[in-house]
C-alpha positions in Angstrom: -39.1 -39.5 22.9 -41.2 -39.2 19.6 -40.0 -37.6 16.6 -41.5 -34.5 15.4 -43.1 -35.0 11.9 -41.2 -33.5 8.9 -42.0 -29.6 7.6 -43.6 -28.9 4.0 -41.4 -26.3 2.1 -42.8 -23.9 1.7 -41.8 -20.7 -1.0 -40.2 -17.5 1.1 -42.4 -15.2 -0.7 -45.3 -17.1 -0.2 -45.7 -19.1 2.9 -49.3 -20.6 2.3 -47.5 -22.1 -0.6 -45.8 -25.9 -1.3 -42.5 -25.3 -2.9 -39.9 -27.9 -4.3 -37.4 -26.1 -6.1 -34.8 -24.0 -4.7 -32.8 -20.8 -6.3 -29.6 -21.7 -7.8 -28.3 -18.7 -5.9 -29.3 -18.1 -2.3 -30.7 -21.8 -1.9 -34.3 -20.1 -0.9 -37.1 -22.4 -2.2 -39.1 -20.6 -4.4 -43.2 -21.5 -5.8 -43.6 -22.1 -9.8 -44.7 -17.9 -9.5 -41.4 -17.1 -8.1 -39.2 -19.2 -10.4 -37.4 -17.2 -13.0 -35.4 -19.5 -15.5 -31.4 -19.3 -15.3 -29.1 -20.3 -17.5 -28.7 -23.3 -15.4 -31.7 -24.3 -13.0 -34.0 -21.4 -11.6 -33.4 -18.5 -9.0 -35.8 -15.7 -7.3 -36.4 -12.6 -7.9 -33.9 -11.2 -5.9 -30.8 -13.0 -7.1 -32.0 -11.5 -10.7 -32.5 -8.1 -10.2 -29.0 -7.9 -7.8 -27.6 -10.0 -11.3 -29.1 -7.3 -13.6 -27.3 -4.7 -11.5 -24.0 -6.4 -11.5 -24.2 -6.4 -15.4 -23.0 -3.1 -17.2 -25.7 -2.1 -19.9 -25.0 -2.5 -23.3 -23.4 0.9 -24.8 -22.4 1.8 -28.4 -19.1 1.9 -30.2 -18.4 5.7 -29.2 -20.4 4.5 -25.0 -24.0 6.1 -26.0 -27.0 4.1 -25.0 -28.5 1.5 -27.4 -31.8 3.6 -27.2 -30.5 5.8 -30.0 -31.5 2.8 -32.3 -35.3 4.5 -32.2 -34.3 7.3 -33.0 -36.1 8.9 -30.3 -34.0 12.2 -30.6 -34.5 12.6 -34.2 -38.0 12.4 -34.4 -38.4 15.1 -31.1 -36.1 17.6 -33.4 -37.6 17.0 -36.1 -41.7 17.5 -34.2 -39.8 20.2 -32.3 -39.0 22.0 -35.4 -42.2 21.3 -37.1 -44.3 23.5 -34.0 -41.8 26.3 -34.0 -42.7 26.7 -37.6 -46.6 26.5 -37.0 -45.7 28.9 -34.5 -43.9 31.0 -36.8 -47.1 31.5 -39.8 -49.4 31.8 -36.6 -47.6 35.4 -35.6 -47.2 36.2 -39.3 -48.5 39.7 -40.6 -47.9 39.6 -44.1 -49.2 36.6 -45.5 -45.9 35.1 -47.0 -45.0 32.7 -43.6 -45.5 29.5 -46.1 -44.1 31.2 -49.8 -43.8 34.0 -51.3 -40.5 35.6 -49.9 -37.5 36.9 -51.4 -35.6 33.7 -51.4 -34.6 30.9 -53.3 -37.3 33.0 -56.4 -40.1 33.0 -54.3 -40.4 29.5 -52.9 -39.1 30.3 -49.4 -41.3 32.0 -46.9 -40.7 36.1 -45.8 -39.2 36.7 -42.7 -42.3 37.1 -39.3 -41.9 38.7 -35.9 -40.5 35.1 -34.7 -37.9 34.4 -37.4 -36.7 38.9 -36.5 -37.2 37.7 -32.8 -34.9 34.5 -33.0 -32.9 34.8 -36.1 -29.0 35.5 -35.9 -28.5 39.0 -36.5 -25.8 40.7 -35.8 -27.0 44.7 -35.0 -29.7 46.3 -36.6 -32.3 48.4 -36.3 -35.9 46.9 -36.5 -39.2 48.5 -38.4 -40.4 49.8 -35.0 -37.3 51.4 -34.6 -36.0 49.4 -31.6 -31.7 48.4 -31.8 -31.5 44.9 -31.5 -29.3 41.8 -32.2 -26.7 39.7 -29.9 -24.8 42.4 -29.6 -27.1 44.3 -27.8 -26.9 40.7 -25.4 -30.0 39.2 -27.3 -27.4 36.0 -27.3 -30.5 33.5 -27.2 -30.5 34.2 -31.4 -27.0 32.1 -31.3 -29.4 29.3 -30.3 -32.7 30.0 -31.5 -32.0 30.3 -35.2 -31.4 27.0 -35.6 -35.1 26.2 -35.2 -36.4 28.6 -37.6 -37.4 28.1 -40.9 -37.9 30.8 -43.5 -40.8 29.2 -45.0 -42.4 25.0 -45.0 -39.8 24.1 -48.3 -36.8 25.4 -46.1 -38.1 23.3 -43.4 -39.5 20.6 -45.1 -35.1 20.6 -47.1 -33.8 20.7 -43.7 -36.0 18.3 -41.8 -35.8 15.4 -44.3 -32.0 15.7 -44.5 -32.5 15.5 -40.7 -34.3 12.4 -41.4 -31.9 10.2 -43.3 -28.5 11.4 -41.1 -30.1 11.9 -37.9 -31.0 8.3 -37.2 -28.2 6.7 -38.2 -26.3 9.2 -36.5 -28.0 8.3 -33.3 -27.7 4.5 -33.2 -24.5 5.0 -33.7 -23.7 7.7 -30.7 -25.8 7.0 -28.5 -29.4 9.6 -27.9 -27.2 12.0 -25.2 -24.2 12.3 -27.8 -26.3 13.2 -30.9 -28.2 15.6 -29.3 -25.0 17.3 -28.4 -23.3 16.8 -31.6 -26.3 18.5 -33.0 -26.6 21.8 -31.0 -22.6 22.0 -30.9 -23.0 21.8 -34.5 -25.8 25.0 -34.9 -24.4 27.0 -32.5 -21.1 26.5 -34.6 -22.5 27.4 -37.6 -24.9 30.3 -36.1 -22.1 32.1 -34.6 -19.7 31.2 -38.5 -22.6 33.4 -39.8 -22.0 36.0 -36.7 -18.7 36.3 -37.4 -18.7 36.5 -40.8 -22.2 38.4 -41.9 -23.4 42.0 -42.3 -23.9 42.8 -38.8 -27.8 43.8 -39.9 -28.5 40.2 -42.2 -30.7 37.8 -40.3 -29.7 34.0 -40.5 -32.3 31.2 -39.4 -32.1 27.4 -40.2 -31.3 23.9 -39.1 -29.0 24.1 -41.8 -26.4 24.6 -39.6 -26.8 21.9 -37.6 -27.7 19.7 -40.7 -24.2 20.4 -42.3 -22.7 19.4 -39.3 -24.2 16.0 -39.7 -22.7 15.6 -42.6 -19.4 15.6 -41.6 -20.1 14.1 -38.5 -21.2 11.3 -40.8 -18.1 11.0 -42.9 -15.8 10.9 -39.7 -17.9 8.6 -37.6 -18.1 6.2 -40.1 -14.4 6.1 -41.3 -14.2 5.1 -37.8 -16.1 2.2 -38.1 -14.7 1.4 -41.1 -17.6 2.1 -43.2 -17.9 2.5 -46.4 -18.0 6.7 -46.9 -17.5 7.0 -50.3 -21.1 8.0 -50.9 -20.9 10.9 -48.8 -18.3 13.3 -49.8 -20.3 13.7 -53.5 -23.6 14.6 -51.8 -21.9 16.6 -49.2 -19.9 18.5 -52.3 -23.7 18.9 -54.1 -24.2 20.7 -50.8 -21.6 22.9 -51.1 -22.3 23.8 -54.4 -25.5 24.4 -53.7 -24.6 26.4 -50.7 -21.9 29.3 -52.8 -24.1 29.3 -56.5 -27.4 29.8 -55.0 -28.5 33.7 -53.9 -29.4 34.4 -50.0 -28.1 31.2 -48.2 -26.0 31.6 -45.6 -21.9 30.6 -47.0 -20.6 31.1 -43.2 -23.7 29.4 -41.3 -23.4 26.2 -43.4 -19.2 26.2 -43.6 -19.4 26.8 -39.3 -21.8 24.4 -39.3 -19.8 21.6 -41.0 -16.4 22.5 -39.7 -17.4 22.6 -35.3 -19.8 19.2 -36.7 -16.7 17.8 -37.8 -14.3 18.8 -35.1 -17.3 17.4 -32.3 -17.9 14.1 -34.5 -13.9 13.9 -33.9 -13.9 14.5 -30.0 -17.1 11.9 -30.0 -15.7 9.4 -32.0 -11.8 8.9 -31.1 -12.1 9.7 -27.1 -9.1 6.8 -25.7 -12.1 4.2 -24.1 -10.4 4.0 -20.8 -11.5 8.4 -20.4 -13.8 8.4 -23.6 -17.3 9.9 -21.7 -14.6 12.4 -19.7 -12.5 13.5 -22.9 -15.9 13.4 -24.6 -17.7 16.3 -22.3 -14.0 18.2 -21.9 -13.8 18.3 -25.6 -17.5 19.6 -26.2 -16.9 22.0 -23.6 -13.7 23.5 -25.0 -15.6 23.8 -28.7 -18.2 25.7 -26.9 -16.4 28.1 -25.1 -14.2 29.0 -27.5 -17.3 29.2 -29.9 -18.6 31.9 -27.1 -15.0 33.8 -26.8 -15.5 34.3 -31.0 -19.0 35.7 -30.1 -17.3 38.2 -27.7 -14.8 39.5 -29.6 -17.4 39.9 -32.4 -19.4 42.1 -30.2 -16.9 44.0 -28.9 -15.7 45.4 -32.5 -19.1 45.7 -33.4 -20.0 48.3 -30.6 -16.3 49.6 -31.2 
């Protein structure tokens, strides 16, 4: 009986190609185009993909994604605030949207139809005779106000602080957690402005969120064992500035500072075993408390 001639090994993915290398994991024959270098020998594409799925992605110390090192959320927030400023200037009828308002020696801009629509106002009668405000059902103001500014100087001051603080915090927390911190701190500052300002006083600006980032930088830095001594004098200077300069919302800045610090504490000190659950739960509790306080303020204004 004659023996059959030996068959030439071929790549399992390319049957027309001779191949003499085998995958270290599955032992299938692979050609040079399919060879993927491994710690020892070579693997086929399927085994490489399977290995990647079994490896947990790297995370920050607080469970966030490493994409935060690129500062995408910080850049997006700055771009969005700048876009809203352009829209605000576009709606201006008086010509003082950039400078020439009543605040900060005339360097800040005046109100525009967009700031009148979105700033935190408890309850007021507008020039056209209509009544509006958070107490009148315009709850969106507690969010939109953190993206509106009175003039370009106001915008630039806040965006510079966001650029400095945001990139550091986003790299430490990850994009999603940093965005949650920013929004909840901004909401906290706006709720505080609603609670403690005159009902007809208009408040707007990203500084509510920015002050929350100041507090967060201190909390997160301490948790990571970093030297945060330089944060304290900068924060004190900003607090003195807030208290002494007319036209600045003291409740808004202090509210953002406190709520931002609390949210940062939740993010930084959540136990590792239940980190995401505690972080989401803690953030949700803060939001609920803020909304309850806003409801109580609404009831008092409408009583």
